C-alpha positions as a Markdown table, in Angstrom:
| # | Residue | x | y | z |
|---|---|---|---|---|
| 1 | His | -7.4 | -2.0 | -27.4 |
| 2 | Gly | -6.2 | -4.2 | -24.4 |
| 3 | Ile | -3.5 | -4.8 | -22.5 |
| 4 | Ile | -1.5 | -8.3 | -21.3 |
| 5 | Arg | -1.1 | -8.1 | -17.6 |
| 6 | Pro | 2.0 | -9.8 | -16.0 |
| 7 | Asn | 1.8 | -13.6 | -16.0 |
| 8 | Glu | -1.1 | -13.3 | -18.0 |
| 9 | Cys | -1.2 | -14.8 | -21.6 |
| 10 | Cys | -4.5 | -13.2 | -23.0 |
| 11 | Ser | -5.2 | -9.2 | -23.1 |
| 12 | Gln | -7.8 | -7.5 | -21.1 |
| 13 | Cys | -9.7 | -4.5 | -22.0 |
| 14 | Thr | -8.4 | -1.2 | -20.9 |
| 15 | Asp | -11.9 | 0.4 | -20.0 |
| 16 | Cys | -13.3 | 0.0 | -16.5 |
| 17 | Leu | -16.9 | -0.9 | -14.9 |
| 18 | Phe | -17.4 | 1.5 | -12.4 |
| 19 | Glu | -20.6 | 2.1 | -10.3 |
| 20 | Gly | -22.7 | 0.1 | -13.2 |
| 21 | Arg | -21.0 | 2.1 | -16.1 |
| 22 | Val | -18.3 | 1.9 | -18.6 |
| 23 | Val | -15.7 | 4.4 | -18.0 |
| 24 | Leu | -13.1 | 4.8 | -20.8 |
| 25 | Glu | -9.3 | 4.5 | -20.5 |
| 26 | Arg | -8.0 | 7.8 | -18.6 |
| 27 | Glu | -11.6 | 9.3 | -18.1 |
| 28 | Thr | -11.9 | 10.7 | -14.8 |
| 29 | Val | -15.1 | 10.9 | -12.7 |
| 30 | Ser | -16.0 | 12.0 | -9.5 |
| 31 | Leu | -18.0 | 10.4 | -6.6 |
| 32 | Asn | -19.2 | 11.5 | -3.3 |
| 33 | Val | -19.1 | 9.1 | -0.6 |
| 34 | Gly | -20.7 | 10.6 | 2.4 |
| 35 | Asp | -19.0 | 13.8 | 3.2 |
| 36 | Ile | -15.8 | 12.9 | 1.0 |
| 37 | Cys | -15.4 | 13.8 | -2.8 |
| 38 | Arg | -13.3 | 11.3 | -4.8 |
| 39 | Leu | -12.0 | 11.7 | -8.1 |
| 40 | Cys | -11.5 | 8.2 | -10.0 |
| 41 | Thr | -9.4 | 7.8 | -13.0 |
| 42 | Cys | -9.6 | 4.5 | -15.3 |
| 43 | Gln | -6.0 | 3.0 | -15.8 |
| 44 | Ala | -5.5 | -0.2 | -17.6 |
| 45 | Gly | -8.8 | -1.5 | -16.4 |
| 46 | Glu | -8.8 | -0.7 | -13.0 |
| 47 | Met | -10.1 | 2.5 | -11.4 |
| 48 | Lys | -7.7 | 4.6 | -9.2 |
| 49 | Cys | -9.1 | 6.9 | -6.8 |
| 50 | Arg | -7.9 | 9.8 | -4.4 |
| 51 | Asn | -9.8 | 12.3 | -2.1 |
| 52 | Val | -10.3 | 15.5 | -3.1 |
| 53 | Val | -9.2 | 18.2 | -0.7 |
| 54 | Thr | -10.6 | 21.3 | -2.4 |
| 55 | Ala | -12.8 | 22.5 | -5.6 |
| 56 | Gln | -9.8 | 23.2 | -7.3 |
| 57 | Glu | -8.9 | 19.9 | -7.9 |
| 58 | Cys | -12.0 | 19.0 | -10.1 |
| 59 | Pro | -11.7 | 18.6 | -13.3 |
| 60 | Arg | -12.2 | 22.0 | -15.4 |
| 61 | Leu | -15.9 | 21.5 | -17.3 |
| 62 | Arg | -16.2 | 22.2 | -20.9 |
| 63 | Cys | -20.3 | 22.5 | -20.8 |
| 64 | Glu | -22.0 | 24.4 | -23.8 |
| 65 | Lys | -24.6 | 25.9 | -21.9 |
| 66 | Thr | -25.2 | 25.5 | -18.0 |
| 67 | Glu | -28.5 | 24.1 | -17.0 |
| 68 | Ile | -29.8 | 24.5 | -13.3 |
């Protein structure tokens, strides 16, 4: 899948390259920057990030079993 951005004639991938890894379209990853936690979502090939104020904003986990 790809998108054509305004004023461009060729399509571009919608996945993102972030911190050395491929992040799929609409996938959200968390990132610690010093004392700040950020949630970043891949949208149309660009990472959109915002600061997380509380742990309640973090995505719900769907782990089969917990490892510590």
